[in-house]
ChimeraX commands (.cxc) that place a marker at each C-alpha (Angstrom):
marker #1 position -31.13,-60.87,-67.87 radius 0.5
marker #1 position -33.48,-58.28,-69.45 radius 0.5
marker #1 position -36.45,-59.39,-71.52 radius 0.5
marker #1 position -36.64,-57.88,-74.97 radius 0.5
marker #1 position -39.34,-59.54,-77.06 radius 0.5
marker #1 position -38.94,-63.34,-77.74 radius 0.5
marker #1 position -35.33,-63.54,-76.13 radius 0.5
marker #1 position -33.80,-62.35,-72.85 radius 0.5
marker #1 position -30.90,-59.91,-73.40 radius 0.5
marker #1 position -27.77,-61.68,-71.90 radius 0.5
marker #1 position -25.14,-59.37,-70.49 radius 0.5
marker #1 position -21.56,-60.89,-69.97 radius 0.5
marker #1 position -18.45,-59.34,-68.46 radius 0.5
marker #1 position -14.98,-61.08,-68.36 radius 0.5
marker #1 position -14.05,-62.63,-64.98 radius 0.5
marker #1 position -11.56,-60.81,-62.95 radius 0.5
marker #1 position -9.20,-63.78,-63.05 radius 0.5
marker #1 position -8.68,-63.03,-66.86 radius 0.5
marker #1 position -6.47,-60.01,-65.69 radius 0.5
marker #1 position -4.09,-62.61,-63.92 radius 0.5
marker #1 position -4.23,-64.84,-66.95 radius 0.5
marker #1 position -3.30,-62.06,-69.41 radius 0.5
marker #1 position -0.80,-60.30,-67.23 radius 0.5
marker #1 position 0.77,-62.95,-64.97 radius 0.5
marker #1 position 4.44,-62.23,-66.07 radius 0.5
marker #1 position 3.84,-58.28,-65.62 radius 0.5
marker #1 position 2.57,-59.02,-62.14 radius 0.5
marker #1 position 5.45,-61.27,-61.13 radius 0.5
marker #1 position 7.88,-58.58,-62.43 radius 0.5
marker #1 position 5.95,-55.75,-60.57 radius 0.5
marker #1 position 6.08,-57.94,-57.24 radius 0.5
marker #1 position 9.87,-58.58,-57.68 radius 0.5
marker #1 position 10.62,-54.94,-58.54 radius 0.5
marker #1 position 8.57,-53.79,-55.58 radius 0.5
marker #1 position 10.32,-56.11,-53.22 radius 0.5
marker #1 position 13.72,-55.43,-54.61 radius 0.5
marker #1 position 13.21,-51.53,-54.61 radius 0.5
marker #1 position 11.95,-51.61,-50.95 radius 0.5
marker #1 position 15.30,-53.04,-49.81 radius 0.5
marker #1 position 17.56,-50.45,-48.40 radius 0.5
marker #1 position 21.10,-49.97,-49.50 radius 0.5
marker #1 position 20.65,-51.95,-52.67 radius 0.5
marker #1 position 22.12,-50.77,-56.07 radius 0.5
marker #1 position 19.44,-49.35,-58.35 radius 0.5
marker #1 position 16.76,-49.75,-55.93 radius 0.5
marker #1 position 15.06,-46.42,-56.87 radius 0.5
marker #1 position 15.22,-47.49,-60.42 radius 0.5
marker #1 position 13.52,-50.79,-59.44 radius 0.5
marker #1 position 10.79,-48.66,-57.64 radius 0.5
marker #1 position 10.24,-46.39,-60.48 radius 0.5
marker #1 position 9.71,-49.70,-62.81 radius 0.5
marker #1 position 7.44,-51.03,-60.14 radius 0.5
marker #1 position 5.34,-47.96,-60.12 radius 0.5
marker #1 position 5.23,-47.86,-64.00 radius 0.5
marker #1 position 4.10,-51.52,-64.01 radius 0.5
marker #1 position 1.46,-50.92,-61.24 radius 0.5
marker #1 position -0.02,-48.02,-63.38 radius 0.5
marker #1 position -0.25,-50.32,-66.42 radius 0.5
marker #1 position -1.67,-53.12,-64.53 radius 0.5
marker #1 position -4.31,-50.84,-62.97 radius 0.5
marker #1 position -5.30,-49.44,-66.37 radius 0.5
marker #1 position -5.48,-53.07,-67.79 radius 0.5
marker #1 position -7.80,-54.00,-64.76 radius 0.5
marker #1 position -10.09,-51.19,-65.18 radius 0.5
marker #1 position -10.20,-51.67,-69.01 radius 0.5
marker #1 position -11.07,-55.33,-68.22 radius 0.5
marker #1 position -13.79,-54.58,-65.78 radius 0.5
marker #1 position -15.27,-51.88,-68.29 radius 0.5
marker #1 position -15.67,-54.49,-71.26 radius 0.5
marker #1 position -19.19,-55.61,-71.68 radius 0.5
marker #1 position -20.96,-58.13,-74.19 radius 0.5
marker #1 position -24.60,-57.92,-74.63 radius 0.5
marker #1 position -26.38,-60.64,-76.56 radius 0.5
marker #1 position -29.78,-59.30,-77.76 radius 0.5
marker #1 position -32.64,-60.65,-79.98 radius 0.5
marker #1 position -30.76,-59.23,-83.07 radius 0.5
marker #1 position -27.40,-58.00,-82.21 radius 0.5
marker #1 position -24.13,-58.88,-80.20 radius 0.5
marker #1 position -22.85,-55.74,-78.72 radius 0.5
marker #1 position -19.27,-55.34,-77.60 radius 0.5
marker #1 position -18.45,-52.31,-75.50 radius 0.5
marker #1 position -14.78,-51.60,-74.37 radius 0.5
marker #1 position -12.33,-48.73,-73.36 radius 0.5
marker #1 position -11.80,-46.35,-70.59 radius 0.5
marker #1 position -10.73,-42.95,-71.93 radius 0.5
marker #1 position -12.09,-43.72,-75.44 radius 0.5
marker #1 position -15.20,-46.08,-75.28 radius 0.5
marker #1 position -15.95,-48.08,-78.11 radius 0.5
marker #1 position -19.12,-49.90,-79.08 radius 0.5
marker #1 position -19.15,-52.62,-81.88 radius 0.5
marker #1 position -22.42,-54.11,-83.00 radius 0.5
marker #1 position -22.75,-57.47,-84.84 radius 0.5
marker #1 position -25.80,-58.44,-86.41 radius 0.5
marker #1 position -26.63,-62.12,-85.37 radius 0.5
marker #1 position -27.65,-63.19,-88.78 radius 0.5
marker #1 position -24.39,-62.49,-90.03 radius 0.5
marker #1 position -22.52,-64.88,-87.59 radius 0.5
marker #1 position -21.15,-67.92,-89.45 radius 0.5
marker #1 position -19.11,-69.88,-87.02 radius 0.5
marker #1 position -18.10,-70.30,-83.29 radius 0.5
marker #1 position -15.05,-71.54,-81.70 radius 0.5
marker #1 position -14.20,-72.12,-77.78 radius 0.5
marker #1 position -10.64,-72.20,-76.50 radius 0.5
marker #1 position -8.66,-72.22,-73.32 radius 0.5
marker #1 position -5.07,-71.47,-72.45 radius 0.5
marker #1 position -3.64,-73.58,-69.64 radius 0.5
marker #1 position -4.15,-70.73,-67.23 radius 0.5
marker #1 position -7.83,-70.45,-68.36 radius 0.5
marker #1 position -8.25,-74.14,-67.74 radius 0.5
marker #1 position -6.86,-73.59,-64.25 radius 0.5
marker #1 position -9.13,-70.76,-63.49 radius 0.5
marker #1 position -12.36,-72.43,-64.92 radius 0.5
marker #1 position -12.42,-69.74,-67.86 radius 0.5
marker #1 position -12.50,-69.83,-71.67 radius 0.5
marker #1 position -12.63,-67.78,-74.78 radius 0.5
marker #1 position -15.45,-68.03,-77.05 radius 0.5
marker #1 position -14.53,-66.69,-80.72 radius 0.5
marker #1 position -17.35,-65.63,-83.00 radius 0.5
marker #1 position -16.68,-65.35,-86.70 radius 0.5
marker #1 position -18.98,-63.41,-88.77 radius 0.5
marker #1 position -19.37,-61.70,-92.32 radius 0.5
marker #1 position -19.34,-58.36,-90.57 radius 0.5
marker #1 position -17.05,-56.02,-92.24 radius 0.5
marker #1 position -16.02,-53.99,-89.14 radius 0.5
marker #1 position -15.96,-57.14,-86.82 radius 0.5
marker #1 position -15.12,-60.26,-88.67 radius 0.5
marker #1 position -13.80,-61.92,-85.31 radius 0.5
marker #1 position -15.18,-61.03,-81.91 radius 0.5
marker #1 position -13.37,-62.86,-78.89 radius 0.5
marker #1 position -15.45,-62.98,-75.65 radius 0.5
marker #1 position -12.93,-63.53,-73.05 radius 0.5
marker #1 position -12.99,-64.45,-69.62 radius 0.5
marker #1 position -16.35,-66.63,-69.77 radius 0.5
marker #1 position -16.82,-69.19,-67.07 radius 0.5
marker #1 position -16.81,-72.81,-68.30 radius 0.5
marker #1 position -20.20,-73.25,-66.89 radius 0.5
marker #1 position -21.67,-70.53,-69.02 radius 0.5
marker #1 position -22.71,-72.18,-72.33 radius 0.5
marker #1 position -23.24,-69.30,-74.64 radius 0.5
marker #1 position -22.68,-70.83,-77.87 radius 0.5
marker #1 position -25.89,-72.77,-78.08 radius 0.5
marker #1 position -27.70,-69.67,-76.90 radius 0.5
marker #1 position -26.16,-67.47,-79.69 radius 0.5
marker #1 position -26.65,-70.24,-82.24 radius 0.5
marker #1 position -30.22,-70.45,-81.58 radius 0.5
marker #1 position -30.62,-66.59,-81.94 radius 0.5
marker #1 position -28.60,-66.72,-85.17 radius 0.5
marker #1 position -30.82,-69.42,-86.62 radius 0.5
marker #1 position -33.76,-67.48,-85.63 radius 0.5
marker #1 position -32.81,-64.25,-87.13 radius 0.5
marker #1 position -31.45,-66.07,-90.36 radius 0.5
marker #1 position -35.06,-67.55,-90.73 radius 0.5
marker #1 position -36.61,-64.30,-89.94 radius 0.5
marker #1 position -34.85,-62.50,-92.70 radius 0.5
marker #1 position -34.98,-65.20,-95.16 radius 0.5
marker #1 position -31.12,-65.83,-95.09 radius 0.5
marker #1 position -29.91,-69.27,-96.17 radius 0.5
marker #1 position -26.39,-70.61,-96.34 radius 0.5
marker #1 position -25.20,-72.37,-99.56 radius 0.5
marker #1 position -22.26,-74.57,-99.16 radius 0.5
marker #1 position -20.06,-76.42,-101.66 radius 0.5
marker #1 position -18.58,-79.66,-100.37 radius 0.5
marker link #1:1,2 radius 0.2
marker link #1:2,3 radius 0.2
marker link #1:3,4 radius 0.2
marker link #1:4,5 radius 0.2
marker link #1:5,6 radius 0.2
marker link #1:6,7 radius 0.2
marker link #1:7,8 radius 0.2
marker link #1:8,9 radius 0.2
marker link #1:9,10 radius 0.2
marker link #1:10,11 radius 0.2
marker link #1:11,12 radius 0.2
marker link #1:12,13 radius 0.2
marker link #1:13,14 radius 0.2
marker link #1:14,15 radius 0.2
marker link #1:15,16 radius 0.2
marker link #1:16,17 radius 0.2
marker link #1:17,18 radius 0.2
marker link #1:18,19 radius 0.2
marker link #1:19,20 radius 0.2
marker link #1:20,21 radius 0.2
marker link #1:21,22 radius 0.2
marker link #1:22,23 radius 0.2
marker link #1:23,24 radius 0.2
marker link #1:24,25 radius 0.2
marker link #1:25,26 radius 0.2
marker link #1:26,27 radius 0.2
marker link #1:27,28 radius 0.2
marker link #1:28,29 radius 0.2
marker link #1:29,30 radius 0.2
marker link #1:30,31 radius 0.2
marker link #1:31,32 radius 0.2
marker link #1:32,33 radius 0.2
marker link #1:33,34 radius 0.2
marker link #1:34,35 radius 0.2
marker link #1:35,36 radius 0.2
marker link #1:36,37 radius 0.2
marker link #1:37,38 radius 0.2
marker link #1:38,39 radius 0.2
marker link #1:39,40 radius 0.2
marker link #1:40,41 radius 0.2
marker link #1:41,42 radius 0.2
marker link #1:42,43 radius 0.2
marker link #1:43,44 radius 0.2
marker link #1:44,45 radius 0.2
marker link #1:45,46 radius 0.2
marker link #1:46,47 radius 0.2
marker link #1:47,48 radius 0.2
marker link #1:48,49 radius 0.2
marker link #1:49,50 radius 0.2
marker link #1:50,51 radius 0.2
marker link #1:51,52 radius 0.2
marker link #1:52,53 radius 0.2
marker link #1:53,54 radius 0.2
marker link #1:54,55 radius 0.2
marker link #1:55,56 radius 0.2
marker link #1:56,57 radius 0.2
marker link #1:57,58 radius 0.2
marker link #1:58,59 radius 0.2
marker link #1:59,60 radius 0.2
marker link #1:60,61 radius 0.2
marker link #1:61,62 radius 0.2
marker link #1:62,63 radius 0.2
marker link #1:63,64 radius 0.2
marker link #1:64,65 radius 0.2
marker link #1:65,66 radius 0.2
marker link #1:66,67 radius 0.2
marker link #1:67,68 radius 0.2
marker link #1:68,69 radius 0.2
marker link #1:69,70 radius 0.2
marker link #1:70,71 radius 0.2
marker link #1:71,72 radius 0.2
marker link #1:72,73 radius 0.2
marker link #1:73,74 radius 0.2
marker link #1:74,75 radius 0.2
marker link #1:75,76 radius 0.2
marker link #1:76,77 radius 0.2
marker link #1:77,78 radius 0.2
marker link #1:78,79 radius 0.2
marker link #1:79,80 radius 0.2
marker link #1:80,81 radius 0.2
marker link #1:81,82 radius 0.2
marker link #1:82,83 radius 0.2
marker link #1:83,84 radius 0.2
marker link #1:84,85 radius 0.2
marker link #1:85,86 radius 0.2
marker link #1:86,87 radius 0.2
marker link #1:87,88 radius 0.2
marker link #1:88,89 radius 0.2
marker link #1:89,90 radius 0.2
marker link #1:90,91 radius 0.2
marker link #1:91,92 radius 0.2
marker link #1:92,93 radius 0.2
marker link #1:93,94 radius 0.2
marker link #1:94,95 radius 0.2
marker link #1:95,96 radius 0.2
marker link #1:96,97 radius 0.2
marker link #1:97,98 radius 0.2
marker link #1:98,99 radius 0.2
marker link #1:99,100 radius 0.2
marker link #1:100,101 radius 0.2
marker link #1:101,102 radius 0.2
marker link #1:102,103 radius 0.2
marker link #1:103,104 radius 0.2
marker link #1:104,105 radius 0.2
marker link #1:105,106 radius 0.2
marker link #1:106,107 radius 0.2
marker link #1:107,108 radius 0.2
marker link #1:108,109 radius 0.2
marker link #1:109,110 radius 0.2
marker link #1:110,111 radius 0.2
marker link #1:111,112 radius 0.2
marker link #1:112,113 radius 0.2
marker link #1:113,114 radius 0.2
marker link #1:114,115 radius 0.2
marker link #1:115,116 radius 0.2
marker link #1:116,117 radius 0.2
marker link #1:117,118 radius 0.2
marker link #1:118,119 radius 0.2
marker link #1:119,120 radius 0.2
marker link #1:120,121 radius 0.2
marker link #1:121,122 radius 0.2
marker link #1:122,123 radius 0.2
marker link #1:123,124 radius 0.2
marker link #1:124,125 radius 0.2
marker link #1:125,126 radius 0.2
marker link #1:126,127 radius 0.2
marker link #1:127,128 radius 0.2
marker link #1:128,129 radius 0.2
marker link #1:129,130 radius 0.2
marker link #1:130,131 radius 0.2
marker link #1:131,132 radius 0.2
marker link #1:132,133 radius 0.2
marker link #1:133,134 radius 0.2
marker link #1:134,135 radius 0.2
marker link #1:135,136 radius 0.2
marker link #1:136,137 radius 0.2
marker link #1:137,138 radius 0.2
marker link #1:138,139 radius 0.2
marker link #1:139,140 radius 0.2
marker link #1:140,141 radius 0.2
marker link #1:141,142 radius 0.2
marker link #1:142,143 radius 0.2
marker link #1:143,144 radius 0.2
marker link #1:144,145 radius 0.2
marker link #1:145,146 radius 0.2
marker link #1:146,147 radius 0.2
marker link #1:147,148 radius 0.2
marker link #1:148,149 radius 0.2
marker link #1:149,150 radius 0.2
marker link #1:150,151 radius 0.2
marker link #1:151,152 radius 0.2
marker link #1:152,153 radius 0.2
marker link #1:153,154 radius 0.2
marker link #1:154,155 radius 0.2
marker link #1:155,156 radius 0.2
marker link #1:156,157 radius 0.2
marker link #1:157,158 radius 0.2
marker link #1:158,159 radius 0.2
marker link #1:159,160 radius 0.2
marker link #1:160,161 radius 0.2
marker link #1:161,162 radius 0.2
view
């Protein structure tokens, strides 16, 4: 954590197990095609090897993409960085955040991970999914505290009709 004024900057990266969660079927297919392609005197084993190499390339790219993802929760902004060849950085002002949601797929539950969705009034990023967060990392209250702090600091009040 980096100290910036009143709040520490929190840096999050998706857990590597998120790659398995997102690409389990491609990984299984890659294993099967590698195994079949490695067998001698089997029909289409060279095609199977070509498919396996292609799948390995795709999985490698997805792995490096996931490992280069970064989420920084600062005093006033939530910053999302992603990309390998083309790097993109999205900035979300914390005072624009309006709601949160945590959800888990079955595989995320098995690996002890979750996805935190943040809904905002930001035009460029109305929804930001922070994927691969450990269950033990309770970031919603942390973000919520910073959202409330920034709304008070800027004099922003929410008006609701029920």
